[in-house]
N, C-alpha and C positions, 0 to 999 in steps of 0.2 A: 553440175550444170549440164555438161555435155551428155551424160547418160540419159537425163530426163528430157532434154529439149532437142538436140541436134542429131543424136545418133540414129534415130529412126529415119530422118531425112537422108542421111548419108547412106544407110543401108538400102533404102528404096531406090536411090540413084544407082546403086550397084546392081539393081535388078532391072534397070532400063528406064526408070521414071525420072523426070526432071525434078530438081529440088532447089530451093532457095532458102538460105538462112540469113535473116537480117537482124540487126540490133537497132531499135528505135527508141528515142526518148530524149529527155532533157539533157542539156549540156552538163557534163561533170558527174553523171550518174554511173559510170563504169562500163559503157558500151565497148570502148576500145580494149579495156582490160578483159572483159568477157570474151571478146572475139579473138584477141591476140595473146593475152596473158603476158607473162614474162617468165623467162627461164628457157633454156635450150635443151635441157636434159629431158629425155623421154619419161623419166620417172618423176619429174618435177610436178607437184600438184598445182602449181601456178600457171601451167600451160593453158592456153585458151581454146576456144572451139575450133579455130582454123587449124592449128597444128595437130590437134586430136583427130580432126576429120581427115586430114592428109595422111596421118598414120594409119587410120582405119582403111582408107582406100588402098594404099600400097600394101598393107597387110593382106587384104582381100586378094589383090593381084598376085602377090607372092604365093599365097596358099592355093590359088586357083590355076596358076599358069601351067600349061603343058606346051608341047611343041605346036599344037594346033590352035592355041589361043592367041588372040591379038587384042591388046588393050590400048585405048587412046584416052589420056587424061587431059581434060581441059577445064580450067577454072578462071574465074574473073573475080577481081577484088577492087572495090571502089572505096 
């Protein structure tokens, strides 16, 4: 799910663009599971879009950081 839907939005935000990922639909259809998942292990296939996105962002920062780089990470969740 993450690879086909949210990853491109996350990567574009890392290039300076604004991005929003929303889950919309009928009650009980799996929006919370899709966004949050369950499982705290990074290898857990049941992780949702939010933990995968956060991992992607901090992986990018870790791979890109040098002494001249400054990163500010800001997120909102409703």
